[in-house]
Each structure stands twice: as structure tokens, then as C-alpha cells.
C-alpha positions, 0 to 999 in steps of 0.5 A, spaced: 253 477 298 253 472 293 252 465 296 258 460 295 254 455 290 251 461 286 258 464 286 261 458 283 256 458 278 257 465 276 264 463 275 263 457 271 258 460 266 263 466 265 269 462 263 266 456 261 259 456 258 260 463 255 268 465 255 269 458 251 265 461 245 268 468 246 275 465 245 273 461 239 270 467 236 275 472 237 280 467 234 276 466 228 275 473 227 282 475 228 285 470 224 281 472 218 281 479 219 289 479 219 289 476 212 283 481 209 283 487 213 289 491 210 286 489 203 279 492 205 282 498 208 286 499 202 280 499 198 277 504 202 282 509 201 282 508 193 275 507 191 271 513 194 264 510 191 264 504 195 267 507 201 261 508 205 259 500 204 266 498 206 266 502 212 259 499 214 262 492 213 268 494 217 264 496 223 260 490 222 266 485 224 266 483 231 270 487 236 273 494 235 278 493 230 274 495 224 271 501 226 278 503 229 281 502 222 276 507 219 277 512 224 284 512 222 283 513 215 278 519 217 284 522 221 288 521 215 283 525 210 282 518 206 275 517 207 269 522 209 265 523 215 259 519 212 264 513 212 266 514 219 259 514 221 257 508 217 262 504 221 261 507 228 253 505 227 255 498 224 260 496 230 258 493 236 265 492 239 266 486 243 259 485 246 258 482 239 262 476 241 258 475 247 251 476 243 253 471 238 254 466 243 248 467 248 243 469 242 246 468 235 239 469 231 238 476 235 245 478 234 245 477 226 238 481 226 241 486 230 248 487 227 245 487 220 240 492 222 245 496 225 250 496 219 244 497 214 242 503 218 250 505 218 250 505 211 244 509 210 246 514 214 253 514 211 250 515 204 245 521 207 251 524 210 255 524 204 250 527 200 246 532 204 251 532 210 250 537 216 257 540 219 260 535 214 265 540 210 267 544 216 269 537 220 272 534 214 276 541 213 278 541 220 281 534 220 285 535 213 287 542 215 291 538 221 295 535 216 292 528 217 298 526 222 294 525 228 296 519 232 290 515 234 294 510 239 299 510 244 305 506 242 305 503 250 313 505 251 319 503 247 320 496 244 324 494 250 319 496 255 314 492 251 318 486 251 320 487 258 312 487 260 311 481 255 316 477 259 314 479 265 307 476 263 309 470 260 307 466 266 300 469 266 299 467 259 301 460 260 296 460 266 290 464 261 291 459 255 291 453 259 285 455 262 282 457 256 284 450 252 280 447 258 274 451 257 274 450 249 274 443 250 269 443 256 265 448 252 265 444 245 263 438 250 257 441 253 255 443 246 255 437 242 255 431 247 251 433 253 251 437 259 257 439 263 258 435 270 254 439 276 257 435 281 263 431 284 270 432 281 268 434 274 265 440 277 270 442 282 275 441 276 271 446 272 271 451 278 278 451 279 279 452 271 274 458 271 277 461 277 284 461 274 282 463 268 278 469 271 284 471 275 289 471 270 284 475 266 284 480 271 292 480 271 292 482 264 287 487 264 291 491 270 298 490 268 298 489 260 300 495 255 296 497 249 294 491 244 297 493 237 294 490 231 301 486 230 301 483 237 301 476 236 295 472 235 295 468 242 297 474 246 292 479 242 286 474 243 288 473 251 288 481 252 281 482 248 278 476 251 280 478 258 276 484 259 270 481 256 270 475 261 271 480 267 265 484 265 261 478 264 262 475 271 261 482 274 254 482 270 252 475 271 254 476 279 250 483 279 244 480 276 244 474 281 244 479 287 238 482 284 234 476 282 236 474 290 234 481 292 227 482 288 222 479 284 224 481 277 219 480 271 222 482 265 216 481 260 212 486 265 217 491 266 218 491 258 210 492 257 210 497 263 216 502 260 214 500 252 217 505 247 222 508 253 226 502 253 229 502 246 229 510 247 233 509 253 238 503 250 239 508 244 241 513 249 245 508 253 249 506 247 253 513 247 257 511 253 264 509 250 267 503 251 265 496 251 264 494 258 257 497 259 254 494 253 257 487 255 253 488 261 247 489 257 248 483 253 249 479 259 242 482 262 239 479 255 242 473 257 239 473 264 233 476 263 231 476 256 230 483 254 226 486 248 230 485 241 228 493 240 233 494 246 239 490 243 238 493 236 238 500 239 244 499 243 247 496 237 246 502 233 249 507 237 255 504 241 262 505 238 266 500 242 273 503 243 273 506 237 270 512 240 276 513 244 280 513 238 276 519 235 275 523 241 283 523 242 283 525 234 278 530 234 273 531 239 268 535 235 267 530 230 266 525 236 261 529 239 257 530 232 258 523 230 255 521 237 249 525 235 248 522 229 248 515 231 244 517 238 238 520 233 239 514 229 239 509 234 233 511 238 229 512 231 231 505 229 229 502 236 222 505 237 221 503 229 223 496 231 218 496 237 212 499 234 213 494 228 216 487 229 218 488 236 213 483 238 215 478 233 223 478 235 
């Protein structure tokens, strides 16, 4: 069981020290993306020569939206399989927001490498691809009419659900506003209060924010691109914060139970660490990978592990592809897994010690 003081620290770290900057990152990315994503998607559909590069750049955008957009284009027959693989290899899903907060330098390196690997792999597939004609043909033969998203029920049902959660949204954004102010204060002015009324207030805010996040995760319907920015941000950040809290709490329990030496473990397992991370990246969704990034924040994992995971993980885009074309999802995962393992081992063997 986590002691009360440690639990308070876990909640405050998840909501204030990390969550604040995740909220800010999601707001900025979504605000910019709403004005640029449609143009980029249009270019992808109309200009085949830049499709692979465009797919990689869309995948590079933090979050899952860019890769899901490429998945939709692939299902419609507007881009090839290499473009799809480029986006899937480049994307890091919602864990990108977390790594940008806890280790911005490594985030830039890891996602830059993932994008370069994705684009290179995409070009190779488009030029010399194995199984590409068969998979692309199957998608186009289906008429490009597969729906990759659920509408979450009728418009009336969505309105009712939104009205029911209006109070939760108010609580969530009130806690988020305090966390943003506190996070900026800690970054630019000084440390956050560690005792007294200030500490208790931050703990209350963290508990309220995490509780509201749990309600949003459990009861909210699907989030569509046209969802208002405030609601979209809350629904995107809520599961991220919960995964951070679970991961930090888990590592606190681990550290209290056993003595862990990350450097010693990394030296012991050697190249098997990036190999394992490359295979681990095949797990769909964002939660497990947010946990891996949190492990890096707590324990200091080797850069090769984060890079290998970044190349292979596809976030929620893999769920969309599994719904549209399971065969394409399996083949794409094989491509990205091989690329992730090779990249991770290559980084470990060459520059891993210097990152």
C-alpha cells in the first residue's frame, strides 16, 4: 500500500507537475492542427510525390489524430500502403505529450528518428514493397467505404451526454486552470509549496482533476475531430493523466519494495532492452506507452528503449486500422516491429551511450 504522503506526491506530480504541461501541449497542438490538418490531408490526397513525406509528418504530430487521418485516407484508397506505414512508424500517440514534458531533448531525438525511419520505410515499401499490391487492391476493391469511427450514437444522444457531463467539465477545467498556473509558476518562478496550506490546496486540486478525469474516461463518448476544443482537450488529457498516476504510483511501490538500479539493469540486459521495447511497441493504444515514458521519468531508461518503442507504437491509429483492414494492420505492424528492433539495436550499438 502506498503511504499517504507518497500518494499525495503521486497525485500532485501527475496533475500539477506533468499534467499542466500536457494540457498546454494538447491545447497548442489542437489549436494549430485544426487550421492546418485539413490542408495537409488535402495535399496528401492530391500530390502522390509528397505522400510518404506528408504521411510521416502527419504521424509526427503529437497525439493520434494525424496517423488516424492517414489511416482514413488509406481506407479510402487515396494513399498507398507505404504512406500508411510511414505515418504509423512516425506517430507516438499521446505518449509524445508526456515525453515532451519530462525529457524534451530526448523527445525531439526519438520522434525525429521515428519520422525518418517511417519515411524511409514508406519509400522502400512504395518502391519495392512486399504484399503491397495485394493489400492495396483489397482495400480499393472494398470501395473505400469503410467507416473507421463510431458516431457515438445519434446527435441527440451526444447532446444529452454532453449536458450530463457539463458539471464534470467545469470541475476538470477549474482544476486544469489551477494546474496550469501552478505549473508555470514552478517552471519560471520557483518550486511549488511542499508544506502548509499551499501544498494542501494543490493536493485538493489534483484529486479533483484526477477524479474528474476518471469520470470523463468512464462516461464520455467518442471524441470526434469537430468536438469543441475545450471538450476535446479534456477528453484527450484525461486518460493520459490517469495512466501517469497509475504508472508513477506503481513505480513508487516498486521502489519501496525493492532496490532498483536502472543503469545496472540496462547494462545487464544490453541490446535486449531495445529489442524488448521494439516488440512492446506493437501493443495498440497509448496507455502502456505512457507508462513506459513515465518509467523513463522515474528511473531513467536508455534512449534506445524510448526510440525503439516510438518507432513501433501506433497509438489509437492501430485500432482504426484493425477495424478497417485487419490484414493491413498485421502486415504494417510486422514492418514497424522489424524497423523498431533494428533501429533500437542500432542506436544502442552506435550512439546509445551518448544519449
